[in-house]
C-alpha positions in Angstrom: 20.1 -20.5 87.4 18.2 -21.7 84.6 20.8 -23.4 81.1 19.3 -20.4 79.1 20.8 -17.9 81.7 24.0 -20.0 82.1 24.3 -20.0 78.1 23.5 -16.2 78.2 26.1 -15.5 80.7 28.8 -17.5 79.3 28.5 -15.7 76.0 29.5 -12.4 77.5 32.0 -13.6 79.9 35.1 -13.1 77.7 36.6 -10.3 79.5 36.8 -11.3 83.6 39.6 -9.9 85.7 39.8 -11.2 89.0 41.6 -9.8 91.8 43.7 -12.7 93.9 43.3 -13.7 97.3 43.8 -12.6 100.6 44.3 -14.9 103.5 40.8 -14.4 104.8 39.4 -14.3 101.8 37.4 -52.5 91.2 36.2 -52.0 94.6 38.8 -53.6 96.6 38.8 -52.7 100.5 41.9 -52.8 102.8 40.0 -51.6 106.1 41.9 -51.4 109.4 38.9 -49.1 111.4 35.6 -50.4 111.9 33.2 -49.5 109.1 29.5 -48.7 109.3 26.8 -49.5 106.6 23.9 -47.0 107.9 21.6 -45.7 104.9 20.2 -42.8 107.1 20.6 -39.2 105.9 24.2 -38.6 107.2 24.0 -36.6 110.5 21.2 -34.5 109.4 19.7 -34.7 113.1 22.8 -33.2 114.6 23.4 -29.1 114.9 26.2 -27.9 113.3 28.2 -27.0 110.0 27.9 -29.5 107.4 29.4 -29.5 104.3 30.5 -32.2 101.7 34.3 -32.8 100.0 34.5 -34.2 96.2 37.7 -35.0 94.3 39.0 -36.1 91.3 35.2 -35.8 89.5 35.4 -34.1 86.4 34.6 -37.0 83.5 31.8 -35.6 81.5 29.0 -37.4 83.1 30.9 -40.8 82.7 33.0 -43.2 85.4 30.2 -42.7 87.9 30.2 -38.8 88.3 26.5 -39.0 87.3 25.9 -41.1 89.8 27.8 -39.4 92.8 25.9 -36.6 91.9 22.6 -38.4 92.1 23.8 -39.4 95.8 24.8 -36.2 96.7 21.4 -34.7 95.9 19.9 -37.9 97.6 21.5 -37.9 100.9 22.1 -33.9 101.1 25.4 -31.9 100.9 25.1 -29.8 103.6 25.6 -25.9 103.2 28.6 -25.9 100.7 30.9 -28.6 98.9 34.5 -28.3 98.7 36.4 -29.7 96.0 39.7 -30.7 96.1 41.2 -31.1 92.5 41.0 -32.7 89.1 37.6 -30.7 88.2 38.2 -30.9 84.6 39.6 -34.6 83.5 42.1 -34.8 81.4 42.8 -31.4 79.8 41.3 -29.1 82.3 39.4 -25.9 80.3 40.6 -23.3 78.0 38.1 -20.5 78.8 35.2 -19.5 80.6 33.2 -20.4 78.0 34.8 -23.7 77.1 31.6 -26.0 76.2 33.0 -28.1 79.5 31.6 -26.2 81.9 27.8 -27.2 80.4 29.1 -30.8 80.0 31.0 -31.5 83.0 29.7 -29.2 85.4 26.5 -27.3 85.1 24.5 -30.0 83.5 25.7 -32.6 85.9 25.5 -31.1 89.1 22.4 -29.7 87.9 19.9 -30.8 91.0 18.9 -27.8 93.1 20.4 -29.2 96.2 23.9 -29.1 94.5 23.3 -25.5 93.6 25.0 -24.5 96.9 28.0 -22.6 97.3 31.0 -24.8 95.5 34.8 -23.5 96.9 37.2 -25.2 94.6 40.5 -26.3 94.8 42.8 -26.6 91.4 44.4 -29.9 90.4 47.5 -31.5 88.2 44.5 -32.1 85.3 43.7 -28.6 85.8 46.8 -27.3 85.2 46.6 -29.3 81.5 44.4 -26.2 80.4 43.9 -22.9 81.9 43.9 -22.9 85.9 43.1 -18.9 85.4 40.0 -19.6 83.4 38.8 -21.6 86.6 39.6 -18.4 88.8 37.9 -16.3 86.4 34.7 -18.4 86.4 34.1 -17.1 89.8 32.5 -14.2 88.1 30.3 -15.8 85.8 28.8 -18.7 88.2 26.6 -17.9 91.2 28.2 -21.3 92.7 31.7 -21.6 91.8 34.0 -19.9 94.1 38.0 -19.7 93.1 38.9 -16.3 94.2 42.3 -17.1 93.4 44.8 -20.1 93.1 45.0 -20.5 96.8 42.6 -18.5 99.3 40.9 -19.0 102.6 37.3 -19.1 103.9 36.1 -18.2 107.1 32.9 -19.8 108.4 30.7 -19.7 111.4 29.7 -22.6 113.2 28.0 -21.0 116.1 27.8 -17.6 117.7 30.6 -18.4 119.2 32.5 -20.7 117.6 34.2 -20.7 113.9 36.4 -22.5 111.8 39.0 -21.4 108.9 39.4 -23.5 105.5 42.2 -22.9 103.6 42.1 -24.2 99.9 45.5 -24.7 98.9 47.0 -25.3 95.0 49.4 -28.4 95.4 50.5 -28.6 91.7 53.1 -26.3 91.8 54.7 -27.2 95.0 55.3 -30.9 93.3 58.6 -31.4 91.9 58.1 -33.9 89.5 56.0 -31.2 87.5 59.0 -29.2 87.3 60.9 -31.5 84.5 59.9 -33.1 81.1 57.8 -36.0 82.8 54.9 -34.0 83.5 55.2 -31.3 80.8 51.8 -31.1 80.4 51.4 -29.5 84.2 51.9 -26.0 83.1 53.0 -24.7 86.6 55.7 -22.3 85.3 55.3 -18.7 86.8 53.7 -20.0 90.0 55.3 -18.9 93.3 55.5 -22.0 95.5 57.9 -20.4 98.0 54.9 -17.5 98.2 52.1 -20.0 98.8 54.3 -21.9 101.6 54.6 -18.0 103.3 51.1 -17.3 102.9 49.6 -20.9 104.6 52.3 -20.2 107.4 51.2 -16.7 107.9 47.4 -18.1 108.2 47.9 -20.8 110.0 49.9 -19.0 112.6 47.6 -16.0 112.9 44.2 -18.4 113.0 42.1 -18.1 116.1 39.6 -20.1 115.3 38.6 -23.6 117.0 39.0 -25.6 113.6 41.5 -25.3 111.3 41.0 -27.4 107.9 43.1 -27.9 105.1 42.0 -28.7 101.3 44.3 -29.6 98.4 44.7 -32.2 95.5 47.6 -34.3 96.4 47.7 -36.4 99.5 50.3 -35.9 102.2 49.9 -39.9 103.0 47.9 -42.2 100.7 48.1 -46.1 99.9 47.0 -45.9 96.8 48.1 -47.3 93.8 48.6 -44.7 92.0 50.2 -42.1 93.8 50.6 -43.2 97.0 55.0 -43.7 96.5 54.7 -39.8 95.4 54.1 -38.1 98.4 57.4 -37.1 99.7 57.2 -33.5 98.7 53.7 -33.5 100.5 55.3 -34.7 103.6 58.4 -32.7 103.5 56.5 -29.4 103.4 53.4 -30.3 105.5 53.5 -33.4 107.9 55.4 -31.1 110.5 54.1 -27.7 109.6 50.1 -29.0 109.8 50.9 -30.3 113.3 53.1 -27.1 114.9 50.4 -24.8 113.7 47.3 -27.2 114.9 45.6 -28.3 111.9 43.0 -30.7 112.7 42.4 -32.3 109.1 43.8 -32.1 105.5 41.4 -33.4 102.7 42.8 -34.1 99.1 42.4 -36.4 96.4 44.5 -37.2 93.5 44.3 -41.0 94.7 40.9 -42.3 93.5 39.4 -43.9 96.4 38.4 -43.4 100.2 41.3 -43.0 102.7 41.5 -42.0 106.4 45.3 -41.8 107.5 46.6 -40.6 111.0 50.0 -41.0 112.1 50.3 -42.5 115.6 52.8 -39.6 116.5 50.6 -36.9 115.5 47.4 -35.0 115.7 46.3 -34.4 112.0 43.4 -36.4 110.2 44.2 -37.2 106.6 41.4 -37.7 104.4 41.7 -38.4 100.7 38.2 -38.1 98.9 38.9 -39.0 95.2 36.0 -41.0 95.1 34.5 -40.6 91.5 36.6 -42.8 88.6 38.0 -45.6 91.3 41.4 -47.1 91.0 42.3 -50.3 93.3 44.2 -49.6 96.7 47.8 -50.3 97.2 48.7 -52.1 100.4 48.0 -50.0 103.8 50.9 -48.2 104.8 51.3 -47.4 108.8 49.3 -44.4 108.9 46.0 -46.1 107.4 43.0 -46.5 109.7 40.6 -47.0 106.5 40.8 -47.5 103.2 38.0 -48.7 100.5 38.4 -48.1 96.6 34.3 -47.1 95.7 32.4 -44.4 93.9 31.3 -41.8 96.0 31.5 -38.7 98.1 33.0 -37.2 101.9 30.3 -35.6 104.2 31.4 -33.6 107.4 29.5 -32.2 110.6 31.6 -29.9 112.3 30.2 -28.8 116.0 32.4 -26.4 118.7 33.4 -29.9 120.3 34.1 -32.7 117.4 34.3 -33.3 113.6 32.6 -36.1 112.1 33.6 -37.1 108.4 31.2 -39.8 106.9 32.4 -41.8 103.5 29.1 -42.7 101.5 29.0 -45.0 98.4 26.5 -44.7 95.2 24.2 -47.1 96.8 23.6 -44.4 99.9 26.0 -46.4 102.4 27.7 -45.1 105.1 30.8 -47.1 104.5 32.9 -45.0 107.0 32.8 -42.6 109.8 35.3 -41.0 111.8 34.8 -38.8 114.5 37.4 -36.3 116.0 36.9 -34.9 119.2 38.3 -31.2 120.0 
């Protein structure tokens, strides 16, 4: 899509109405696992469903955003990109014609290699502006996909194997945003119980081999900024994900790479908020690997395994986890 066409489209996009989604519609390292340092193109020789995950990226081309976009294009992102929120720092967007769409998204992720589908989640900073504008932009941009504030996508891995992707909206689920302390996170009117019933039903009824969930807030994190604020997410999702057979949860909010796994559980937790980075905190018992460095996460799904590769802006694969079925 050319810039002139985008501009023309934005100018006529004021009256969008979008229906809701149905169930299927400072570098500091604390590494407790083995890191890798390959610079080869990540997993490109292996067959399967390839995609990438990126979080906390909305910095108008600054704070490593341009560098991350460059290395994503260079290394390849796969079939699509999943954003785990905080798409527009720090105050979201006001409308589908907000200039930030061009400044922060269209003109930064402009390489043809990044003109694939983006499946987007909302973060707390997106709730400082108009989350509905991000939903409505689905009708403006060919590649931006957010049909509702939470939704699901069904993806084929091969002729006989599929994966279900659940993109959830975690800000309305956080008790801290319901008080005066975080009044700028405008979650009023969002039905948290309804969303929890939806994800429970989706996970219960899924027949796919892989179940992956994507949201903004971590269930487990040793990040210095938000690692101690995971209580709501743990109480709502740690047990649910185990009972329903979720394979992995990908998130942002803490600005680092991290892989966590409970010793008593089967769910794999990945923090992918790696554009503007913050120092790590002390490792938690669930921490397998953690590093605060800019980059993005690439995933390969096959019927037998999931390979998750963390890549920095030098193109180095700093960590790789393989989860077998």
